[in-house]
N, CA and C atoms as a LAMMPS dump frame, in Angstrom:
ITEM: TIMESTEP
0
ITEM: NUMBER OF ATOMS
243
ITEM: BOX BOUNDS ff ff ff
-5.0000000000000000e+02 5.0000000000000000e+02
-5.0000000000000000e+02 5.0000000000000000e+02
-5.0000000000000000e+02 5.0000000000000000e+02
ITEM: ATOMS id mol type element x y z
1 1 1 N 119.771 -385.88 -379.171
2 1 2 C 118.651 -385.009 -379.437
3 1 3 C 119.01 -383.598 -378.994
4 2 1 N 118.842 -382.665 -379.858
5 2 2 C 119.205 -381.278 -379.578
6 2 3 C 118.039 -380.552 -378.917
7 3 1 N 118.35 -379.81 -377.868
8 3 2 C 117.319 -379.035 -377.172
9 3 3 C 117.143 -377.685 -377.835
10 4 1 N 115.9 -377.254 -377.949
11 4 2 C 115.637 -375.915 -378.462
12 4 3 C 115.959 -374.906 -377.381
13 5 1 N 116.551 -373.806 -377.769
14 5 2 C 116.786 -372.741 -376.813
15 5 3 C 115.595 -371.799 -376.854
16 6 1 N 115.057 -371.497 -375.671
17 6 2 C 113.929 -370.575 -375.598
18 6 3 C 114.393 -369.164 -375.878
19 7 1 N 113.588 -368.431 -376.638
20 7 2 C 113.902 -367.025 -376.827
21 7 3 C 113.575 -366.281 -375.544
22 8 1 N 114.169 -365.159 -375.378
23 8 2 C 113.931 -364.36 -374.191
24 8 3 C 112.486 -363.861 -374.207
25 9 1 N 111.77 -364.106 -373.117
26 9 2 C 110.361 -363.725 -373.035
27 9 3 C 110.222 -362.48 -372.165
28 10 1 N 109.336 -361.574 -372.572
29 10 2 C 109.075 -360.437 -371.699
30 10 3 C 108.028 -360.84 -370.657
31 11 1 N 107.735 -359.954 -369.733
32 11 2 C 106.862 -360.277 -368.612
33 11 3 C 105.452 -360.645 -369.061
34 12 1 N 104.895 -359.932 -370.028
35 12 2 C 103.545 -360.247 -370.501
36 12 3 C 103.488 -361.622 -371.156
37 13 1 N 104.495 -361.964 -371.95
38 13 2 C 104.517 -363.283 -372.571
39 13 3 C 104.625 -364.376 -371.516
40 14 1 N 105.444 -364.145 -370.488
41 14 2 C 105.581 -365.14 -369.42
42 14 3 C 104.275 -365.31 -368.656
43 15 1 N 103.562 -364.213 -368.401
44 15 2 C 102.313 -364.295 -367.655
45 15 3 C 101.233 -365.022 -368.453
46 16 1 N 101.288 -364.92 -369.779
47 16 2 C 100.286 -365.567 -370.629
48 16 3 C 100.634 -367.015 -370.969
49 17 1 N 101.882 -367.406 -370.767
50 17 2 C 102.322 -368.759 -371.106
51 17 3 C 101.728 -369.777 -370.131
52 18 1 N 101.625 -371.042 -370.555
53 18 2 C 101.088 -372.081 -369.664
54 18 3 C 101.928 -372.237 -368.398
55 19 1 N 101.251 -372.462 -367.288
56 19 2 C 101.903 -372.625 -365.995
57 19 3 C 101.821 -374.094 -365.577
58 20 1 N 102.892 -374.674 -365.051
59 20 2 C 102.843 -376.066 -364.588
60 20 3 C 101.824 -376.242 -363.458
61 21 1 N 101.316 -377.463 -363.335
62 21 2 C 100.267 -377.772 -362.361
63 21 3 C 100.668 -377.406 -360.928
64 22 1 N 101.896 -377.731 -360.523
65 22 2 C 102.354 -377.425 -359.171
66 22 3 C 102.272 -375.928 -358.89
67 23 1 N 102.711 -375.12 -359.853
68 23 2 C 102.726 -373.68 -359.638
69 23 3 C 101.322 -373.074 -359.721
70 24 1 N 100.402 -373.714 -360.433
71 24 2 C 99.006 -373.252 -360.403
72 24 3 C 98.434 -373.436 -359.001
73 25 1 N 98.728 -374.571 -358.386
74 25 2 C 98.264 -374.814 -357.011
75 25 3 C 98.914 -373.831 -356.034
76 26 1 N 100.21 -373.637 -356.197
77 26 2 C 100.935 -372.706 -355.331
78 26 3 C 100.393 -371.283 -355.49
79 27 1 N 100.062 -370.886 -356.724
80 27 2 C 99.48 -369.561 -356.978
81 27 3 C 98.158 -369.409 -356.233
82 28 1 N 97.337 -370.449 -356.271
83 28 2 C 96.044 -370.39 -355.58
84 28 3 C 96.221 -370.302 -354.066
85 29 1 N 97.199 -371.008 -353.534
86 29 2 C 97.481 -370.91 -352.096
87 29 3 C 97.915 -369.492 -351.743
88 30 1 N 98.756 -368.897 -352.573
89 30 2 C 99.188 -367.521 -352.348
90 30 3 C 98.019 -366.545 -352.388
91 31 1 N 97.088 -366.752 -353.31
92 31 2 C 95.906 -365.885 -353.386
93 31 3 C 95.05 -366.001 -352.124
94 32 1 N 94.901 -367.224 -351.622
95 32 2 C 94.126 -367.421 -350.39
96 32 3 C 94.819 -366.749 -349.214
97 33 1 N 96.142 -366.883 -349.133
98 33 2 C 96.894 -366.232 -348.049
99 33 3 C 96.7 -364.714 -348.099
100 34 1 N 96.788 -364.141 -349.287
101 34 2 C 96.63 -362.692 -349.429
102 34 3 C 95.209 -362.257 -349.072
103 35 1 N 94.223 -363.036 -349.481
104 35 2 C 92.829 -362.688 -349.188
105 35 3 C 92.542 -362.761 -347.688
106 36 1 N 93.018 -363.815 -347.032
107 36 2 C 92.809 -363.928 -345.582
108 36 3 C 93.516 -362.793 -344.843
109 37 1 N 94.696 -362.459 -345.298
110 37 2 C 95.437 -361.362 -344.686
111 37 3 C 94.675 -360.048 -344.822
112 38 1 N 94.148 -359.796 -346.004
113 38 2 C 93.386 -358.567 -346.225
114 38 3 C 92.143 -358.528 -345.342
115 39 1 N 91.494 -359.675 -345.177
116 39 2 C 90.302 -359.73 -344.325
117 39 3 C 90.65 -359.43 -342.871
118 40 1 N 91.78 -359.932 -342.408
119 40 2 C 92.179 -359.694 -341.013
120 40 3 C 92.597 -358.237 -340.811
121 41 1 N 93.383 -357.699 -341.748
122 41 2 C 93.876 -356.324 -341.603
123 41 3 C 92.727 -355.321 -341.647
124 42 1 N 91.726 -355.572 -342.465
125 42 2 C 90.615 -354.628 -342.61
126 42 3 C 89.412 -354.982 -341.734
127 43 1 N 89.576 -355.898 -340.804
128 43 2 C 88.473 -356.303 -339.932
129 43 3 C 87.967 -355.104 -339.125
130 44 1 N 86.649 -354.99 -339.007
131 44 2 C 86.084 -353.846 -338.28
132 44 3 C 86.214 -353.964 -336.756
133 45 1 N 86.732 -355.071 -336.269
134 45 2 C 86.902 -355.253 -334.827
135 45 3 C 88.345 -354.964 -334.452
136 46 1 N 88.555 -354.666 -333.219
137 46 2 C 89.886 -354.356 -332.725
138 46 3 C 90.636 -355.663 -332.45
139 47 1 N 91.791 -355.813 -333.086
140 47 2 C 92.62 -357.009 -332.907
141 47 3 C 93.974 -356.59 -332.349
142 48 1 N 94.658 -357.494 -331.671
143 48 2 C 95.984 -357.168 -331.141
144 48 3 C 96.952 -356.775 -332.262
145 49 1 N 97.892 -355.924 -331.929
146 49 2 C 98.855 -355.44 -332.915
147 49 3 C 99.672 -356.584 -333.52
148 50 1 N 99.979 -357.607 -332.73
149 50 2 C 100.759 -358.741 -333.23
150 50 3 C 100.006 -359.482 -334.33
151 51 1 N 98.699 -359.593 -334.176
152 51 2 C 97.881 -360.273 -335.191
153 51 3 C 97.872 -359.459 -336.477
154 52 1 N 97.719 -358.16 -336.369
155 52 2 C 97.704 -357.285 -337.544
156 52 3 C 99.062 -357.331 -338.252
157 53 1 N 100.144 -357.29 -337.478
158 53 2 C 101.484 -357.349 -338.054
159 53 3 C 101.718 -358.683 -338.758
160 54 1 N 101.34 -359.775 -338.103
161 54 2 C 101.507 -361.101 -338.714
162 54 3 C 100.68 -361.214 -339.992
163 55 1 N 99.473 -360.683 -339.987
164 55 2 C 98.625 -360.724 -341.177
165 55 3 C 99.256 -359.931 -342.324
166 56 1 N 99.901 -358.834 -341.999
167 56 2 C 100.594 -358.056 -343.03
168 56 3 C 101.724 -358.851 -343.665
169 57 1 N 102.502 -359.554 -342.844
170 57 2 C 103.588 -360.386 -343.371
171 57 3 C 103.048 -361.539 -344.211
172 58 1 N 101.967 -362.138 -343.765
173 58 2 C 101.351 -363.235 -344.527
174 58 3 C 100.835 -362.717 -345.874
175 59 1 N 100.297 -361.517 -345.877
176 59 2 C 99.822 -360.917 -347.122
177 59 3 C 100.947 -360.67 -348.114
178 60 1 N 102.069 -360.181 -347.615
179 60 2 C 103.225 -359.958 -348.492
180 60 3 C 103.736 -361.291 -349.031
181 61 1 N 103.837 -362.283 -348.171
182 61 2 C 104.297 -363.608 -348.613
183 61 3 C 103.348 -364.199 -349.658
184 62 1 N 102.053 -364.055 -349.437
185 62 2 C 101.073 -364.553 -350.398
186 62 3 C 101.188 -363.848 -351.739
187 63 1 N 101.425 -362.552 -351.711
188 63 2 C 101.592 -361.801 -352.951
189 63 3 C 102.835 -362.223 -353.725
190 64 1 N 103.92 -362.451 -353.006
191 64 2 C 105.159 -362.883 -353.658
192 64 3 C 104.995 -364.283 -354.245
193 65 1 N 104.404 -365.191 -353.48
194 65 2 C 104.17 -366.55 -353.975
195 65 3 C 103.313 -366.518 -355.231
196 66 1 N 102.263 -365.714 -355.212
197 66 2 C 101.372 -365.617 -356.356
198 66 3 C 102.09 -365.064 -357.577
199 67 1 N 102.854 -364.011 -357.408
200 67 2 C 103.55 -363.391 -358.537
201 67 3 C 104.592 -364.318 -359.145
202 68 1 N 105.386 -364.955 -358.31
203 68 2 C 106.421 -365.856 -358.824
204 68 3 C 105.789 -367.064 -359.508
205 69 1 N 104.735 -367.597 -358.924
206 69 2 C 104.079 -368.76 -359.516
207 69 3 C 103.432 -368.429 -360.852
208 70 1 N 102.917 -367.236 -360.997
209 70 2 C 102.238 -366.862 -362.237
210 70 3 C 103.214 -366.739 -363.409
211 71 1 N 104.417 -366.285 -363.174
212 71 2 C 105.362 -366.095 -364.279
213 71 3 C 106.272 -367.302 -364.503
214 72 1 N 106.035 -368.406 -363.788
215 72 2 C 106.766 -369.639 -364.041
216 72 3 C 106.111 -370.322 -365.229
217 73 1 N 106.911 -370.709 -366.22
218 73 2 C 106.341 -371.284 -367.438
219 73 3 C 106.745 -372.738 -367.598
220 74 1 N 105.949 -373.436 -368.396
221 74 2 C 106.262 -374.811 -368.741
222 74 3 C 107.398 -374.841 -369.731
223 75 1 N 108.248 -375.849 -369.609
224 75 2 C 109.299 -376.064 -370.595
225 75 3 C 108.656 -376.646 -371.844
226 76 1 N 108.983 -376.113 -373.007
227 76 2 C 108.357 -376.595 -374.24
228 76 3 C 108.716 -378.046 -374.521
229 77 1 N 109.848 -378.541 -373.995
230 77 2 C 110.258 -379.911 -374.221
231 77 3 C 109.734 -380.862 -373.149
232 78 1 N 109.14 -380.335 -372.082
233 78 2 C 108.621 -381.14 -370.989
234 78 3 C 107.234 -381.636 -371.347
235 79 1 N 107.024 -382.959 -371.308
236 79 2 C 105.743 -383.522 -371.709
237 79 3 C 104.888 -383.898 -370.527
238 80 1 N 105.399 -383.79 -369.299
239 80 2 C 104.601 -384.118 -368.12
240 80 3 C 103.868 -382.883 -367.651
241 81 1 N 102.794 -383.078 -366.912
242 81 2 C 102.006 -381.948 -366.394
243 81 3 C 102.187 -381.807 -364.93
């Protein structure tokens, strides 16, 4: 059985393409990490510098996880979800 070769996709096409179930979950986890980080960094109370720094790193990690997960696409020949 011959495999189809995928044409090169640009970023918009990749973002609009279906995402596998695992990466949808991972994307949601990344969004939660980024949201919690933003809440901690912008908190109106005074927090220790270590907490603010850690929240900044968690926010960056959440953003990267979300971005990578969003542009991961399903293989057209893969029939599992």
